[in-house]
PDB file of N, CA, C and O in Angstrom:
ATOM      1  N   MET A   1      34.959 -27.452 -54.720  1.00  0.00           N
ATOM      2  CA  MET A   1      34.002 -27.773 -54.010  1.00  0.00           C
ATOM      3  C   MET A   1      34.238 -27.520 -52.462  1.00  0.00           C
ATOM      4  O   MET A   1      35.003 -28.309 -51.908  1.00  0.00           O
ATOM      5  N   PRO A   2      33.686 -26.541 -51.723  1.00  0.00           N
ATOM      6  CA  PRO A   2      33.981 -26.342 -50.380  1.00  0.00           C
ATOM      7  C   PRO A   2      33.601 -27.498 -49.524  1.00  0.00           C
ATOM      8  O   PRO A   2      32.648 -28.202 -49.856  1.00  0.00           O
ATOM      9  N   VAL A   3      34.271 -27.735 -48.465  1.00  0.00           N
ATOM     10  CA  VAL A   3      33.912 -28.787 -47.541  1.00  0.00           C
ATOM     11  C   VAL A   3      33.288 -28.055 -46.260  1.00  0.00           C
ATOM     12  O   VAL A   3      33.841 -27.129 -45.667  1.00  0.00           O
ATOM     13  N   LYS A   4      32.025 -28.626 -45.920  1.00  0.00           N
ATOM     14  CA  LYS A   4      31.472 -27.887 -44.724  1.00  0.00           C
ATOM     15  C   LYS A   4      32.139 -28.490 -43.404  1.00  0.00           C
ATOM     16  O   LYS A   4      32.556 -29.648 -43.454  1.00  0.00           O
ATOM     17  N   ALA A   5      32.249 -27.801 -42.304  1.00  0.00           N
ATOM     18  CA  ALA A   5      32.653 -28.172 -41.089  1.00  0.00           C
ATOM     19  C   ALA A   5      31.445 -28.970 -40.482  1.00  0.00           C
ATOM     20  O   ALA A   5      30.270 -28.647 -40.658  1.00  0.00           O
ATOM     21  N   LYS A   6      31.844 -29.991 -39.788  1.00  0.00           N
ATOM     22  CA  LYS A   6      31.057 -30.884 -39.059  1.00  0.00           C
ATOM     23  C   LYS A   6      30.448 -30.176 -37.764  1.00  0.00           C
ATOM     24  O   LYS A   6      31.230 -29.673 -36.957  1.00  0.00           O
ATOM     25  N   LYS A   7      29.081 -30.125 -37.549  1.00  0.00           N
ATOM     26  CA  LYS A   7      28.553 -29.362 -36.524  1.00  0.00           C
ATOM     27  C   LYS A   7      28.683 -30.371 -35.313  1.00  0.00           C
ATOM     28  O   LYS A   7      28.336 -31.545 -35.438  1.00  0.00           O
ATOM     29  N   THR A   8      29.204 -29.854 -34.119  1.00  0.00           N
ATOM     30  CA  THR A   8      29.105 -30.618 -32.906  1.00  0.00           C
ATOM     31  C   THR A   8      28.555 -29.776 -31.859  1.00  0.00           C
ATOM     32  O   THR A   8      28.666 -28.550 -31.834  1.00  0.00           O
ATOM     33  N   ASP A   9      27.884 -30.576 -30.890  1.00  0.00           N
ATOM     34  CA  ASP A   9      27.295 -29.755 -29.617  1.00  0.00           C
ATOM     35  C   ASP A   9      28.314 -29.919 -28.574  1.00  0.00           C
ATOM     36  O   ASP A   9      28.060 -29.338 -27.519  1.00  0.00           O
ATOM     37  N   ALA A  10      29.407 -30.580 -28.634  1.00  0.00           N
ATOM     38  CA  ALA A  10      30.378 -30.649 -27.728  1.00  0.00           C
ATOM     39  C   ALA A  10      31.136 -29.542 -27.623  1.00  0.00           C
ATOM     40  O   ALA A  10      31.372 -28.920 -28.659  1.00  0.00           O
ATOM     41  N   TYR A  11      31.601 -29.135 -26.525  1.00  0.00           N
ATOM     42  CA  TYR A  11      32.444 -28.036 -26.281  1.00  0.00           C
ATOM     43  C   TYR A  11      33.870 -28.517 -26.037  1.00  0.00           C
ATOM     44  O   TYR A  11      34.178 -29.407 -25.244  1.00  0.00           O
ATOM     45  N   GLN A  12      34.658 -27.860 -26.773  1.00  0.00           N
ATOM     46  CA  GLN A  12      36.229 -28.356 -26.703  1.00  0.00           C
ATOM     47  C   GLN A  12      36.844 -27.464 -25.745  1.00  0.00           C
ATOM     48  O   GLN A  12      37.146 -26.292 -25.971  1.00  0.00           O
ATOM     49  N   ALA A  13      37.028 -28.158 -24.547  1.00  0.00           N
ATOM     50  CA  ALA A  13      37.702 -27.344 -23.373  1.00  0.00           C
ATOM     51  C   ALA A  13      39.388 -27.637 -23.566  1.00  0.00           C
ATOM     52  O   ALA A  13      39.908 -28.659 -24.012  1.00  0.00           O
ATOM     53  N   PRO A  14      40.034 -26.434 -23.093  1.00  0.00           N
ATOM     54  CA  PRO A  14      41.588 -26.656 -23.060  1.00  0.00           C
ATOM     55  C   PRO A  14      41.994 -27.786 -22.151  1.00  0.00           C
ATOM     56  O   PRO A  14      41.201 -28.397 -21.434  1.00  0.00           O
ATOM     57  N   ASP A  15      43.122 -27.989 -22.223  1.00  0.00           N
ATOM     58  CA  ASP A  15      43.617 -29.225 -21.507  1.00  0.00           C
ATOM     59  C   ASP A  15      43.585 -28.877 -19.965  1.00  0.00           C
ATOM     60  O   ASP A  15      43.286 -29.719 -19.118  1.00  0.00           O
ATOM     61  N   SER A  16      43.883 -27.702 -19.699  1.00  0.00           N
ATOM     62  CA  SER A  16      43.928 -27.287 -18.131  1.00  0.00           C
ATOM     63  C   SER A  16      42.505 -27.502 -17.518  1.00  0.00           C
ATOM     64  O   SER A  16      42.356 -28.044 -16.423  1.00  0.00           O
ATOM     65  N   THR A  17      41.477 -27.052 -18.279  1.00  0.00           N
ATOM     66  CA  THR A  17      40.128 -27.151 -17.904  1.00  0.00           C
ATOM     67  C   THR A  17      39.707 -28.616 -17.992  1.00  0.00           C
ATOM     68  O   THR A  17      38.995 -29.077 -17.099  1.00  0.00           O
ATOM     69  N   ALA A  18      40.064 -29.297 -18.910  1.00  0.00           N
ATOM     70  CA  ALA A  18      39.633 -30.736 -19.084  1.00  0.00           C
ATOM     71  C   ALA A  18      40.279 -31.367 -17.821  1.00  0.00           C
ATOM     72  O   ALA A  18      39.580 -32.066 -17.087  1.00  0.00           O
ATOM     73  N   ALA A  19      41.516 -31.157 -17.557  1.00  0.00           N
ATOM     74  CA  ALA A  19      42.249 -31.902 -16.374  1.00  0.00           C
ATOM     75  C   ALA A  19      41.534 -31.619 -15.008  1.00  0.00           C
ATOM     76  O   ALA A  19      41.453 -32.469 -14.121  1.00  0.00           O
ATOM     77  N   PHE A  20      40.981 -30.248 -14.907  1.00  0.00           N
ATOM     78  CA  PHE A  20      40.363 -29.845 -13.626  1.00  0.00           C
ATOM     79  C   PHE A  20      38.985 -30.536 -13.486  1.00  0.00           C
ATOM     80  O   PHE A  20      38.551 -31.009 -12.436  1.00  0.00           O
ATOM     81  N   ALA A  21      38.336 -30.531 -14.720  1.00  0.00           N
ATOM     82  CA  ALA A  21      37.033 -31.182 -14.707  1.00  0.00           C
ATOM     83  C   ALA A  21      37.044 -32.590 -14.504  1.00  0.00           C
ATOM     84  O   ALA A  21      36.059 -33.134 -14.004  1.00  0.00           O
ATOM     85  N   ALA A  22      38.148 -33.300 -14.868  1.00  0.00           N
ATOM     86  CA  ALA A  22      38.325 -34.722 -14.718  1.00  0.00           C
ATOM     87  C   ALA A  22      38.450 -35.169 -13.314  1.00  0.00           C
ATOM     88  O   ALA A  22      38.220 -36.332 -12.982  1.00  0.00           O
ATOM     89  N   GLU A  23      38.801 -34.277 -12.520  1.00  0.00           N
ATOM     90  CA  GLU A  23      38.847 -34.486 -10.931  1.00  0.00           C
ATOM     91  C   GLU A  23      37.487 -34.674 -10.474  1.00  0.00           C
ATOM     92  O   GLU A  23      37.309 -35.510  -9.587  1.00  0.00           O
ATOM     93  N   PHE A  24      36.381 -33.957 -10.989  1.00  0.00           N
ATOM     94  CA  PHE A  24      35.071 -34.175 -10.481  1.00  0.00           C
ATOM     95  C   PHE A  24      34.356 -35.284 -11.212  1.00  0.00           C
ATOM     96  O   PHE A  24      33.375 -35.816 -10.692  1.00  0.00           O
ATOM     97  N   ILE A  25      34.813 -35.663 -12.419  1.00  0.00           N
ATOM     98  CA  ILE A  25      34.212 -36.709 -13.081  1.00  0.00           C
ATOM     99  C   ILE A  25      34.716 -38.134 -12.647  1.00  0.00           C
ATOM    100  O   ILE A  25      34.049 -39.160 -12.782  1.00  0.00           O
ATOM    101  N   ALA A  26      35.840 -38.074 -12.169  1.00  0.00           N
ATOM    102  CA  ALA A  26      36.635 -39.438 -11.638  1.00  0.00           C
ATOM    103  C   ALA A  26      35.649 -39.868 -10.472  1.00  0.00           C
ATOM    104  O   ALA A  26      35.008 -39.131  -9.724  1.00  0.00           O
ATOM    105  N   PRO A  27      35.702 -41.491 -10.518  1.00  0.00           N
ATOM    106  CA  PRO A  27      35.050 -42.026  -9.369  1.00  0.00           C
ATOM    107  C   PRO A  27      35.486 -41.630  -8.057  1.00  0.00           C
ATOM    108  O   PRO A  27      36.676 -41.729  -7.755  1.00  0.00           O
ATOM    109  N   ALA A  28      34.568 -41.161  -7.195  1.00  0.00           N
ATOM    110  CA  ALA A  28      34.964 -40.950  -5.931  1.00  0.00           C
ATOM    111  C   ALA A  28      35.377 -42.127  -5.022  1.00  0.00           C
ATOM    112  O   ALA A  28      35.012 -43.281  -5.242  1.00  0.00           O
ATOM    113  N   GLU A  29      36.132 -41.777  -4.025  1.00  0.00           N
ATOM    114  CA  GLU A  29      36.632 -42.868  -3.061  1.00  0.00           C
ATOM    115  C   GLU A  29      35.358 -43.338  -2.404  1.00  0.00           C
ATOM    116  O   GLU A  29      34.395 -42.596  -2.213  1.00  0.00           O
ATOM    117  N   PRO A  30      35.405 -44.570  -2.082  1.00  0.00           N
ATOM    118  CA  PRO A  30      34.224 -45.201  -1.343  1.00  0.00           C
ATOM    119  C   PRO A  30      34.104 -44.402   0.052  1.00  0.00           C
ATOM    120  O   PRO A  30      35.056 -43.935   0.678  1.00  0.00           O
ATOM    121  N   ALA A  31      32.857 -44.344   0.381  1.00  0.00           N
ATOM    122  CA  ALA A  31      32.568 -43.668   1.665  1.00  0.00           C
ATOM    123  C   ALA A  31      32.807 -44.553   2.828  1.00  0.00           C
ATOM    124  O   ALA A  31      32.587 -45.763   2.772  1.00  0.00           O
ATOM    125  N   ILE A  32      33.271 -43.931   3.917  1.00  0.00           N
ATOM    126  CA  ILE A  32      33.489 -44.617   5.024  1.00  0.00           C
ATOM    127  C   ILE A  32      32.146 -45.109   5.685  1.00  0.00           C
ATOM    128  O   ILE A  32      31.189 -44.344   5.807  1.00  0.00           O
ATOM    129  N   ASP A  33      32.119 -46.296   6.067  1.00  0.00           N
ATOM    130  CA  ASP A  33      30.909 -46.947   6.626  1.00  0.00           C
ATOM    131  C   ASP A  33      30.766 -46.636   8.166  1.00  0.00           C
ATOM    132  O   ASP A  33      31.371 -47.340   8.975  1.00  0.00           O
ATOM    133  N   ASN A  34      30.009 -45.641   8.557  1.00  0.00           N
ATOM    134  CA  ASN A  34      29.916 -45.304   9.931  1.00  0.00           C
ATOM    135  C   ASN A  34      28.601 -45.772  10.609  1.00  0.00           C
ATOM    136  O   ASN A  34      28.113 -45.148  11.551  1.00  0.00           O
ATOM    137  N   SER A  35      28.040 -46.912  10.084  1.00  0.00           N
ATOM    138  CA  SER A  35      26.700 -47.195  10.415  1.00  0.00           C
ATOM    139  C   SER A  35      26.748 -47.835  11.700  1.00  0.00           C
ATOM    140  O   SER A  35      25.689 -48.089  12.274  1.00  0.00           O
ATOM    141  N   HIS A  36      27.902 -48.138  12.237  1.00  0.00           N
ATOM    142  CA  HIS A  36      27.908 -48.660  13.738  1.00  0.00           C
ATOM    143  C   HIS A  36      27.858 -47.546  14.645  1.00  0.00           C
ATOM    144  O   HIS A  36      27.715 -47.728  15.854  1.00  0.00           O
ATOM    145  N   LEU A  37      27.966 -46.417  14.138  1.00  0.00           N
ATOM    146  CA  LEU A  37      27.792 -44.994  15.162  1.00  0.00           C
ATOM    147  C   LEU A  37      26.291 -44.437  15.157  1.00  0.00           C
ATOM    148  O   LEU A  37      25.846 -43.569  15.908  1.00  0.00           O
ATOM    149  N   GLN A  38      25.697 -45.034  14.281  1.00  0.00           N
ATOM    150  CA  GLN A  38      24.288 -44.661  14.031  1.00  0.00           C
ATOM    151  C   GLN A  38      23.316 -44.730  15.314  1.00  0.00           C
ATOM    152  O   GLN A  38      22.490 -43.882  15.651  1.00  0.00           O
ATOM    153  N   GLY A  39      23.620 -45.948  15.945  1.00  0.00           N
ATOM    154  CA  GLY A  39      22.684 -46.094  17.147  1.00  0.00           C
ATOM    155  C   GLY A  39      23.188 -45.272  18.191  1.00  0.00           C
ATOM    156  O   GLY A  39      22.363 -44.697  18.901  1.00  0.00           O
ATOM    157  N   ALA A  40      24.484 -45.109  18.420  1.00  0.00           N
ATOM    158  CA  ALA A  40      24.994 -44.167  19.485  1.00  0.00           C
ATOM    159  C   ALA A  40      24.502 -42.656  19.128  1.00  0.00           C
ATOM    160  O   ALA A  40      24.094 -41.915  20.022  1.00  0.00           O
ATOM    161  N   ALA A  41      24.558 -42.294  17.928  1.00  0.00           N
ATOM    162  CA  ALA A  41      23.970 -40.847  17.667  1.00  0.00           C
ATOM    163  C   ALA A  41      22.482 -40.781  18.149  1.00  0.00           C
ATOM    164  O   ALA A  41      22.023 -39.896  18.871  1.00  0.00           O
ATOM    165  N   ILE A  42      21.816 -41.826  17.654  1.00  0.00           N
ATOM    166  CA  ILE A  42      20.340 -41.820  17.955  1.00  0.00           C
ATOM    167  C   ILE A  42      20.087 -41.732  19.310  1.00  0.00           C
ATOM    168  O   ILE A  42      19.256 -40.944  19.759  1.00  0.00           O
ATOM    169  N   LYS A  43      20.881 -42.644  20.145  1.00  0.00           N
ATOM    170  CA  LYS A  43      20.625 -42.499  21.514  1.00  0.00           C
ATOM    171  C   LYS A  43      21.142 -41.149  22.254  1.00  0.00           C
ATOM    172  O   LYS A  43      20.558 -40.654  23.218  1.00  0.00           O
ATOM    173  N   ALA A  44      22.205 -40.676  21.723  1.00  0.00           N
ATOM    174  CA  ALA A  44      22.558 -39.328  22.329  1.00  0.00           C
ATOM    175  C   ALA A  44      21.561 -38.254  22.190  1.00  0.00           C
ATOM    176  O   ALA A  44      21.224 -37.524  23.122  1.00  0.00           O
ATOM    177  N   TYR A  45      21.036 -38.178  20.816  1.00  0.00           N
ATOM    178  CA  TYR A  45      20.058 -37.227  20.441  1.00  0.00           C
ATOM    179  C   TYR A  45      18.980 -37.315  21.342  1.00  0.00           C
ATOM    180  O   TYR A  45      18.657 -36.321  21.992  1.00  0.00           O
ATOM    181  N   GLY A  46      18.273 -38.585  21.479  1.00  0.00           N
ATOM    182  CA  GLY A  46      17.226 -38.900  22.285  1.00  0.00           C
ATOM    183  C   GLY A  46      17.332 -38.445  23.676  1.00  0.00           C
ATOM    184  O   GLY A  46      16.391 -37.899  24.251  1.00  0.00           O
ATOM    185  N   GLN A  47      18.496 -38.671  24.231  1.00  0.00           N
ATOM    186  CA  GLN A  47      18.664 -38.216  25.676  1.00  0.00           C
ATOM    187  C   GLN A  47      18.720 -36.747  25.689  1.00  0.00           C
ATOM    188  O   GLN A  47      18.273 -36.142  26.663  1.00  0.00           O
ATOM    189  N   GLN A  48      19.248 -36.102  24.656  1.00  0.00           N
ATOM    190  CA  GLN A  48      19.404 -34.720  24.612  1.00  0.00           C
ATOM    191  C   GLN A  48      18.018 -34.070  24.675  1.00  0.00           C
ATOM    192  O   GLN A  48      17.747 -33.135  25.428  1.00  0.00           O
ATOM    193  N   THR A  49      17.111 -34.683  23.764  1.00  0.00           N
ATOM    194  CA  THR A  49      15.683 -33.881  23.501  1.00  0.00           C
ATOM    195  C   THR A  49      15.034 -34.210  24.660  1.00  0.00           C
ATOM    196  O   THR A  49      14.356 -33.272  25.079  1.00  0.00           O
ATOM    197  N   ARG A  50      14.983 -35.432  25.490  1.00  0.00           N
ATOM    198  CA  ARG A  50      14.324 -35.935  26.496  1.00  0.00           C
ATOM    199  C   ARG A  50      14.550 -34.853  27.636  1.00  0.00           C
ATOM    200  O   ARG A  50      13.641 -34.323  28.276  1.00  0.00           O
ATOM    201  N   LYS A  51      15.925 -34.608  27.788  1.00  0.00           N
ATOM    202  CA  LYS A  51      16.272 -33.717  28.824  1.00  0.00           C
ATOM    203  C   LYS A  51      15.670 -32.372  28.617  1.00  0.00           C
ATOM    204  O   LYS A  51      15.249 -31.814  29.631  1.00  0.00           O
ATOM    205  N   ASP A  52      15.563 -31.790  27.538  1.00  0.00           N
ATOM    206  CA  ASP A  52      15.022 -30.483  27.208  1.00  0.00           C
ATOM    207  C   ASP A  52      13.507 -30.610  27.476  1.00  0.00           C
ATOM    208  O   ASP A  52      12.939 -29.663  28.019  1.00  0.00           O
ATOM    209  N   ARG A  53      12.761 -31.800  27.106  1.00  0.00           N
ATOM    210  CA  ARG A  53      11.396 -31.803  27.456  1.00  0.00           C
ATOM    211  C   ARG A  53      11.047 -31.862  29.015  1.00  0.00           C
ATOM    212  O   ARG A  53      10.043 -31.342  29.501  1.00  0.00           O
ATOM    213  N   GLU A  54      11.974 -32.538  29.699  1.00  0.00           N
ATOM    214  CA  GLU A  54      11.846 -32.605  31.145  1.00  0.00           C
ATOM    215  C   GLU A  54      12.057 -31.302  31.705  1.00  0.00           C
ATOM    216  O   GLU A  54      11.348 -30.963  32.652  1.00  0.00           O
ATOM    217  N   ASP A  55      12.959 -30.497  31.241  1.00  0.00           N
ATOM    218  CA  ASP A  55      13.333 -29.071  31.858  1.00  0.00           C
ATOM    219  C   ASP A  55      12.071 -28.169  31.509  1.00  0.00           C
ATOM    220  O   ASP A  55      11.749 -27.284  32.302  1.00  0.00           O
ATOM    221  N   LYS A  56      11.358 -28.374  30.351  1.00  0.00           N
ATOM    222  CA  LYS A  56      10.278 -27.492  29.998  1.00  0.00           C
ATOM    223  C   LYS A  56       9.175 -27.796  31.063  1.00  0.00           C
ATOM    224  O   LYS A  56       8.600 -26.932  31.724  1.00  0.00           O
ATOM    225  N   MET A  57       8.958 -29.159  31.138  1.00  0.00           N
ATOM    226  CA  MET A  57       7.824 -29.617  32.150  1.00  0.00           C
ATOM    227  C   MET A  57       8.076 -28.994  33.555  1.00  0.00           C
ATOM    228  O   MET A  57       7.157 -28.551  34.244  1.00  0.00           O
ATOM    229  N   ILE A  58       9.267 -28.991  33.900  1.00  0.00           N
ATOM    230  CA  ILE A  58       9.533 -28.454  35.335  1.00  0.00           C
ATOM    231  C   ILE A  58       9.304 -27.094  35.298  1.00  0.00           C
ATOM    232  O   ILE A  58       8.756 -26.581  36.274  1.00  0.00           O
ATOM    233  N   LEU A  59       9.610 -26.439  34.388  1.00  0.00           N
ATOM    234  CA  LEU A  59       9.388 -25.023  34.421  1.00  0.00           C
ATOM    235  C   LEU A  59       7.793 -24.710  34.246  1.00  0.00           C
ATOM    236  O   LEU A  59       7.289 -23.719  34.774  1.00  0.00           O
ATOM    237  N   ASP A  60       7.075 -25.597  33.496  1.00  0.00           N
ATOM    238  CA  ASP A  60       5.690 -25.318  33.269  1.00  0.00           C
ATOM    239  C   ASP A  60       4.805 -25.628  34.470  1.00  0.00           C
ATOM    240  O   ASP A  60       3.711 -25.083  34.616  1.00  0.00           O
ATOM    241  N   PHE A  61       5.313 -26.531  35.339  1.00  0.00           N
ATOM    242  CA  PHE A  61       4.555 -27.081  36.369  1.00  0.00           C
ATOM    243  C   PHE A  61       5.154 -26.333  37.806  1.00  0.00           C
ATOM    244  O   PHE A  61       4.620 -26.585  38.887  1.00  0.00           O
ATOM    245  N   LEU A  62       6.189 -25.492  37.710  1.00  0.00           N
ATOM    246  CA  LEU A  62       6.638 -24.870  38.898  1.00  0.00           C
ATOM    247  C   LEU A  62       5.719 -24.058  39.613  1.00  0.00           C
ATOM    248  O   LEU A  62       5.753 -24.161  40.840  1.00  0.00           O
ATOM    249  N   PRO A  63       4.853 -23.224  39.071  1.00  0.00           N
ATOM    250  CA  PRO A  63       4.055 -22.434  39.821  1.00  0.00           C
ATOM    251  C   PRO A  63       2.999 -23.381  40.647  1.00  0.00           C
ATOM    252  O   PRO A  63       2.735 -23.237  41.841  1.00  0.00           O
ATOM    253  N   MET A  64       2.435 -24.400  39.753  1.00  0.00           N
ATOM    254  CA  MET A  64       1.674 -25.180  40.553  1.00  0.00           C
ATOM    255  C   MET A  64       2.176 -25.908  41.863  1.00  0.00           C
ATOM    256  O   MET A  64       1.498 -25.967  42.888  1.00  0.00           O
ATOM    257  N   VAL A  65       3.373 -26.430  41.727  1.00  0.00           N
ATOM    258  CA  VAL A  65       4.113 -26.922  42.795  1.00  0.00           C
ATOM    259  C   VAL A  65       4.291 -25.962  43.953  1.00  0.00           C
ATOM    260  O   VAL A  65       4.326 -26.366  45.115  1.00  0.00           O
ATOM    261  N   TYR A  66       4.409 -24.605  43.601  1.00  0.00           N
ATOM    262  CA  TYR A  66       4.596 -23.670  44.637  1.00  0.00           C
ATOM    263  C   TYR A  66       3.180 -23.423  45.451  1.00  0.00           C
ATOM    264  O   TYR A  66       3.116 -23.145  46.649  1.00  0.00           O
ATOM    265  N   LYS A  67       2.187 -23.564  44.660  1.00  0.00           N
ATOM    266  CA  LYS A  67       0.874 -23.480  45.341  1.00  0.00           C
ATOM    267  C   LYS A  67       0.467 -24.561  46.144  1.00  0.00           C
ATOM    268  O   LYS A  67      -0.170 -24.379  47.182  1.00  0.00           O
ATOM    269  N   ILE A  68       0.848 -25.866  45.662  1.00  0.00           N
ATOM    270  CA  ILE A  68       0.573 -27.047  46.403  1.00  0.00           C
ATOM    271  C   ILE A  68       1.549 -27.070  47.736  1.00  0.00           C
ATOM    272  O   ILE A  68       1.155 -27.593  48.779  1.00  0.00           O
ATOM    273  N   VAL A  69       2.619 -26.571  47.640  1.00  0.00           N
ATOM    274  CA  VAL A  69       3.542 -26.629  48.785  1.00  0.00           C
ATOM    275  C   VAL A  69       3.128 -25.599  49.767  1.00  0.00           C
ATOM    276  O   VAL A  69       3.394 -25.843  50.944  1.00  0.00           O
ATOM    277  N   ASN A  70       2.530 -24.501  49.488  1.00  0.00           N
ATOM    278  CA  ASN A  70       2.043 -23.476  50.343  1.00  0.00           C
ATOM    279  C   ASN A  70       0.849 -24.063  51.051  1.00  0.00           C
ATOM    280  O   ASN A  70       0.671 -23.850  52.251  1.00  0.00           O
ATOM    281  N   LYS A  71      -0.082 -24.898  50.236  1.00  0.00           N
ATOM    282  CA  LYS A  71      -1.209 -25.224  50.918  1.00  0.00           C
ATOM    283  C   LYS A  71      -1.181 -26.316  51.931  1.00  0.00           C
ATOM    284  O   LYS A  71      -1.950 -26.415  52.887  1.00  0.00           O
ATOM    285  N   VAL A  72       0.046 -27.338  51.532  1.00  0.00           N
ATOM    286  CA  VAL A  72       0.493 -28.189  52.501  1.00  0.00           C
ATOM    287  C   VAL A  72       0.981 -27.467  53.840  1.00  0.00           C
ATOM    288  O   VAL A  72       0.574 -27.900  54.918  1.00  0.00           O
ATOM    289  N   VAL A  73       1.794 -26.438  53.792  1.00  0.00           N
ATOM    290  CA  VAL A  73       2.347 -25.774  54.820  1.00  0.00           C
ATOM    291  C   VAL A  73       1.575 -25.100  55.727  1.00  0.00           C
ATOM    292  O   VAL A  73       1.890 -24.842  56.889  1.00  0.00           O
ATOM    293  N   SER A  74       0.354 -24.766  55.056  1.00  0.00           N
ATOM    294  CA  SER A  74      -0.591 -23.978  55.818  1.00  0.00           C
ATOM    295  C   SER A  74      -1.597 -24.975  56.746  1.00  0.00           C
ATOM    296  O   SER A  74      -2.469 -24.540  57.497  1.00  0.00           O
ATOM    297  N   TYR A  75      -1.321 -26.251  56.554  1.00  0.00           N
ATOM    298  CA  TYR A  75      -1.883 -27.247  57.362  1.00  0.00           C
ATOM    299  C   TYR A  75      -1.000 -27.888  58.484  1.00  0.00           C
ATOM    300  O   TYR A  75      -1.357 -28.690  59.346  1.00  0.00           O
ATOM    301  N   LEU A  76       0.139 -27.390  58.287  1.00  0.00           N
ATOM    302  CA  LEU A  76       1.448 -27.874  59.292  1.00  0.00           C
ATOM    303  C   LEU A  76       1.602 -26.709  60.289  1.00  0.00           C
ATOM    304  O   LEU A  76       2.653 -26.069  60.318  1.00  0.00           O
ATOM    305  N   HIS A  77       0.584 -26.429  61.098  1.00  0.00           N
ATOM    306  CA  HIS A  77       0.750 -25.508  62.282  1.00  0.00           C
ATOM    307  C   HIS A  77       1.178 -26.135  63.414  1.00  0.00           C
ATOM    308  O   HIS A  77       0.750 -27.262  63.662  1.00  0.00           O
ATOM    309  N   PRO A  78       2.029 -25.538  64.218  1.00  0.00           N
ATOM    310  CA  PRO A  78       2.434 -26.099  65.434  1.00  0.00           C
ATOM    311  C   PRO A  78       1.279 -26.061  66.454  1.00  0.00           C
ATOM    312  O   PRO A  78       0.436 -25.177  66.302  1.00  0.00           O
ATOM    313  N   PRO A  79       1.162 -26.849  67.387  1.00  0.00           N
ATOM    314  CA  PRO A  79       1.978 -28.114  67.657  1.00  0.00           C
ATOM    315  C   PRO A  79       1.507 -29.211  66.890  1.00  0.00           C
ATOM    316  O   PRO A  79       0.330 -29.557  66.787  1.00  0.00           O
ATOM    317  N   LEU A  80       2.610 -29.799  66.295  1.00  0.00           N
ATOM    318  CA  LEU A  80       2.535 -30.970  65.446  1.00  0.00           C
ATOM    319  C   LEU A  80       2.439 -32.099  66.411  1.00  0.00           C
ATOM    320  O   LEU A  80       3.098 -32.101  67.451  1.00  0.00           O
ATOM    321  N   SER A  81       1.546 -33.154  66.047  1.00  0.00           N
ATOM    322  CA  SER A  81       1.399 -34.367  66.999  1.00  0.00           C
ATOM    323  C   SER A  81       1.661 -35.572  66.157  1.00  0.00           C
ATOM    324  O   SER A  81       1.612 -36.696  66.656  1.00  0.00           O
TER     325      SER A  81
END
């Protein structure tokens, strides 16, 4: 009477492949807690974006400032009293 082989869904990997895969399956080292740096990072990023917005506002309003200064200068004719 012939004996049937047992069907398995698992793939039998060679030892070298199994050892390589074990590195990825092994539990990872605990992550370093950098939560104390989060506040400093948020502050630095906020200052950087605020500076960019301020620079953009200056460039947007520069033509208007030029017109206002020219208007004020036109009223300042000598003799000044």
